[in-house]
Residue frames as a rotation matrix with the C-alpha (Angstrom) as fourth column:
UNK 1
0.551 0.829 -0.094 0.03
0.833 -0.553 0.011 -0.03
-0.043 -0.084 -0.996 0.04
UNK 2
0.431 -0.462 -0.775 2.87
0.140 -0.815 0.563 2.41
-0.891 -0.351 -0.287 0.84
UNK 3
-0.619 -0.682 0.389 4.48
0.478 0.066 0.876 1.74
-0.623 0.728 0.286 -2.55
UNK 4
0.018 0.740 0.673 1.23
0.986 -0.124 0.110 2.83
0.165 0.661 -0.732 -4.20
UNK 5
0.836 0.386 -0.391 1.25
0.488 -0.848 0.206 6.14
-0.252 -0.363 -0.897 -2.30
UNK 6
0.029 -0.900 -0.436 4.89
0.136 -0.428 0.893 6.76
-0.990 -0.086 0.110 -2.90
UNK 7
-0.586 -0.189 0.788 4.29
0.771 0.169 0.614 6.20
-0.249 0.967 0.046 -6.62
UNK 8
0.448 0.826 0.342 1.36
0.869 -0.492 0.051 8.70
0.210 0.274 -0.938 -6.52
UNK 9
0.702 -0.246 -0.668 3.48
0.207 -0.827 0.522 11.27
-0.681 -0.505 -0.530 -4.70
UNK 10
-0.447 -0.893 0.054 6.19
0.317 -0.102 0.943 10.97
-0.836 0.439 0.329 -7.28
UNK 11
-0.331 0.418 0.846 3.66
0.930 -0.007 0.367 11.38
0.159 0.909 -0.386 -10.10
UNK 12
0.792 0.573 -0.210 2.18
0.606 -0.778 0.166 14.50
-0.068 -0.258 -0.964 -8.37
UNK 13
0.284 -0.753 -0.593 5.69
0.165 -0.571 0.804 15.97
-0.944 -0.327 -0.038 -7.89
UNK 14
-0.673 -0.542 0.503 6.52
0.555 0.078 0.828 15.39
-0.489 0.836 0.248 -11.56
UNK 15
0.128 0.799 0.588 3.21
0.953 -0.263 0.149 17.00
0.273 0.541 -0.795 -12.62
UNK 16
0.801 0.143 -0.581 3.89
0.412 -0.836 0.362 20.02
-0.434 -0.529 -0.729 -10.41
UNK 17
-0.204 -0.951 -0.231 7.40
0.242 -0.278 0.930 20.37
-0.949 0.134 0.287 -11.87
UNK 18
-0.550 0.055 0.833 5.93
0.829 0.153 0.537 20.19
-0.098 0.987 -0.130 -15.38
UNK 19
0.538 0.815 0.217 3.31
0.813 -0.569 0.122 22.86
0.223 0.110 -0.969 -14.62
UNK 20
0.568 -0.415 -0.711 5.87
0.275 -0.718 0.639 25.07
-0.776 -0.559 -0.294 -12.90
UNK 21
-0.518 -0.820 0.246 8.08
0.450 -0.016 0.893 24.89
-0.728 0.573 0.377 -16.00
UNK 22
-0.254 0.517 0.817 5.18
0.930 -0.100 0.353 25.69
0.264 0.850 -0.456 -18.29
UNK 23
0.776 0.512 -0.368 4.11
0.612 -0.753 0.242 28.69
-0.154 -0.413 -0.898 -16.14
UNK 24
0.149 -0.813 -0.563 7.69
0.234 -0.525 0.818 30.00
-0.961 -0.254 0.112 -16.14
UNK 25
-0.660 -0.380 0.648 7.83
0.676 0.076 0.733 29.65
-0.328 0.922 0.207 -19.93
UNK 26
0.191 0.839 0.509 4.59
0.919 -0.335 0.206 31.49
0.344 0.429 -0.836 -20.42
UNK 27
0.805 0.070 -0.589 5.61
0.396 -0.802 0.447 34.30
-0.441 -0.593 -0.674 -18.05
UNK 28
-0.145 -0.978 -0.149 9.05
0.469 -0.201 0.860 34.65
-0.871 0.055 0.488 -19.63
UNK 29
-0.330 0.099 0.939 7.63
0.939 -0.072 0.337 35.47
0.101 0.992 -0.069 -23.10
UNK 30
0.661 0.621 0.421 5.58
0.600 -0.774 0.202 38.58
0.452 0.119 -0.884 -22.11
UNK 31
0.759 -0.409 -0.506 8.28
0.233 -0.556 0.798 39.93
-0.607 -0.724 -0.327 -19.74
UNK 32
-0.365 -0.894 0.261 10.88
0.620 -0.024 0.784 39.73
-0.694 0.448 0.563 -22.53
UNK 33
-0.056 0.416 0.908 8.45
0.929 -0.312 0.201 41.47
0.367 0.854 -0.369 -24.82
UNK 34
0.888 0.411 -0.206 7.98
0.460 -0.783 0.418 44.26
0.011 -0.466 -0.885 -22.32
UNK 35
0.270 -0.857 -0.439 11.65
0.416 -0.307 0.856 44.79
-0.869 -0.413 0.274 -22.16
UNK 36
-0.629 -0.576 0.522 11.99
0.666 -0.055 0.744 45.24
-0.400 0.815 0.418 -25.93
UNK 37
0.035 0.746 0.666 8.82
0.889 -0.327 0.320 47.25
0.456 0.581 -0.674 -26.60
UNK 38
-0.925 -0.318 -0.210 8.96
0.379 -0.820 -0.428 51.00
-0.036 -0.475 0.879 -25.96
UNK 39
-0.091 0.922 -0.377 6.04
0.509 -0.282 -0.813 53.32
-0.856 -0.266 -0.443 -25.39
UNK 40
-0.675 -0.030 0.737 4.40
0.717 -0.261 0.647 54.82
0.173 0.965 0.198 -28.50
UNK 41
-0.228 0.590 -0.774 2.63
0.413 -0.662 -0.626 58.16
-0.882 -0.462 -0.092 -28.49
UNK 42
0.034 0.337 0.941 0.53
0.997 -0.081 -0.007 59.67
0.074 0.938 -0.339 -31.28
UNK 43
-0.922 -0.387 -0.020 0.92
0.387 -0.922 -0.004 63.31
-0.016 -0.011 1.000 -32.15
UNK 44
0.078 0.961 -0.266 -2.07
0.903 -0.181 -0.389 65.35
-0.422 -0.210 -0.882 -31.20
UNK 45
0.081 0.021 0.997 -3.03
0.692 -0.721 -0.041 68.49
0.717 0.693 -0.073 -32.99
UNK 46
-0.863 -0.505 0.031 -2.22
0.337 -0.619 -0.709 71.70
0.377 -0.601 0.704 -31.15
UNK 47
-0.332 0.820 0.466 -5.91
-0.634 -0.560 0.533 72.61
0.698 -0.118 0.706 -30.85
UNK 48
0.490 0.509 -0.708 -6.58
0.100 0.774 0.625 69.43
0.866 -0.377 0.328 -28.98
UNK 49
-0.309 -0.702 -0.642 -3.71
0.831 0.128 -0.541 69.97
0.462 -0.700 0.544 -26.56
UNK 50
-0.902 -0.010 0.431 -4.96
-0.122 -0.952 -0.279 73.56
0.413 -0.304 0.858 -25.99
UNK 51
0.047 0.994 0.098 -8.51
-0.531 -0.058 0.845 72.42
0.846 -0.092 0.525 -25.37
UNK 52
0.363 0.013 -0.932 -7.39
0.564 0.793 0.231 69.79
0.741 -0.610 0.280 -22.85
UNK 53
-0.663 -0.695 -0.279 -5.30
0.658 -0.364 -0.659 72.36
0.357 -0.621 0.698 -21.02
UNK 54
-0.702 0.501 0.507 -8.25
-0.430 -0.865 0.259 74.83
0.568 -0.036 0.822 -20.99
UNK 55
0.341 0.852 -0.396 -10.63
-0.194 0.476 0.858 72.19
0.920 -0.216 0.327 -19.76
UNK 56
-0.004 -0.458 -0.889 -8.17
0.824 0.502 -0.262 71.26
0.567 -0.734 0.375 -16.96
UNK 57
-0.916 -0.303 0.262 -7.99
0.163 -0.880 -0.446 74.98
0.365 -0.366 0.856 -15.96
UNK 58
-0.279 0.916 0.288 -11.78
-0.614 -0.400 0.680 75.25
0.738 0.013 0.674 -15.93
UNK 59
0.410 0.442 -0.798 -12.15
0.251 0.786 0.565 72.10
0.877 -0.432 0.211 -13.80
UNK 60
-0.519 -0.679 -0.519 -9.59
0.759 -0.088 -0.645 73.41
0.392 -0.729 0.561 -11.25
UNK 61
-0.863 0.226 0.451 -11.62
-0.281 -0.958 -0.057 76.64
0.419 -0.176 0.891 -10.99
UNK 62
0.079 0.990 -0.117 -14.91
-0.483 0.141 0.864 74.78
0.872 -0.011 0.489 -10.56
UNK 63
0.242 -0.073 -0.968 -13.57
0.633 0.768 0.100 72.40
0.735 -0.637 0.232 -7.92
UNK 64
-0.834 -0.527 -0.161 -12.00
0.473 -0.535 -0.700 75.38
0.282 -0.660 0.696 -6.01
UNK 65
-0.567 0.681 0.463 -15.36
-0.582 -0.729 0.361 77.18
0.583 -0.064 0.810 -6.07
UNK 66
0.389 0.725 -0.569 -17.15
-0.110 0.649 0.752 74.12
0.915 -0.230 0.332 -4.73
UNK 67
-0.086 -0.476 -0.875 -14.66
0.822 0.462 -0.332 73.67
0.563 -0.748 0.351 -1.90
UNK 68
-0.933 -0.283 0.221 -14.81
0.151 -0.868 -0.473 77.30
0.326 -0.408 0.853 -0.94
UNK 69
-0.186 0.943 0.278 -18.65
-0.627 -0.331 0.705 77.21
0.756 -0.043 0.653 -0.84
UNK 70
0.394 0.293 -0.871 -18.55
0.345 0.831 0.436 74.10
0.852 -0.472 0.226 1.36
UNK 71
-0.547 -0.660 -0.515 -16.01
0.762 -0.136 -0.634 75.77
0.348 -0.739 0.577 3.76
UNK 72
-0.849 0.265 0.457 -18.17
-0.298 -0.955 0.000 78.91
0.436 -0.136 0.890 3.87
UNK 73
0.199 0.964 -0.173 -21.30
-0.358 0.236 0.903 76.93
0.912 -0.118 0.392 4.64
UNK 74
0.204 -0.218 -0.954 -19.48
0.716 0.698 -0.007 75.02
0.668 -0.681 0.299 7.38
UNK 75
-0.793 -0.601 -0.106 -18.11
0.525 -0.584 -0.619 78.22
0.310 -0.546 0.778 8.83
UNK 76
-0.515 0.716 0.472 -21.51
-0.582 -0.696 0.421 79.92
0.629 -0.058 0.775 8.86
UNK 77
0.430 0.678 -0.596 -23.03
-0.014 0.665 0.747 76.86
0.903 -0.313 0.296 10.43
UNK 78
-0.128 -0.571 -0.811 -20.34
0.865 0.336 -0.373 76.73
0.486 -0.749 0.451 13.15
UNK 79
-0.940 -0.194 0.280 -20.70
0.076 -0.921 -0.381 80.52
0.332 -0.337 0.881 13.77
UNK 80
-0.127 0.964 0.234 -24.51
-0.573 -0.264 0.776 80.13
0.810 -0.035 0.586 14.02
UNK 81
0.450 0.331 -0.829 -24.23
0.426 0.737 0.526 77.31
0.785 -0.590 0.191 16.53
UNK 82
-0.540 -0.695 -0.475 -21.71
0.784 -0.211 -0.583 79.37
0.306 -0.687 0.659 18.69
UNK 83
-0.953 0.138 0.269 -23.97
-0.171 -0.980 -0.106 82.47
0.249 -0.147 0.957 18.59
UNK 84
-0.703 0.698 0.137 -27.10
0.133 0.319 -0.938 80.57
-0.699 -0.641 -0.317 19.26
UNK 85
-0.431 0.526 -0.733 -28.74
-0.865 -0.473 0.168 81.14
-0.259 0.707 0.659 15.86
UNK 86
-0.216 0.288 -0.933 -29.23
-0.588 0.724 0.360 77.46
0.780 0.626 0.013 15.21
């Protein structure tokens, strides 16, 4: 009975070694491709770059206005609670 189990253990170890070798081979191919491939960027028209920059500036202004309004609301609420208005 023990010989049977030792034979099974040997077969499982051989299978694990085979799977491990296959996984390493599969992982080695993409990693070597990543080392050889550089990043590629397409050239955008200047109008697009200008529009993206302008949109970013507008978004910063909008978010700043929202934060300022929240802080003002919180400050007035805090002041109202200290002075007994609320």
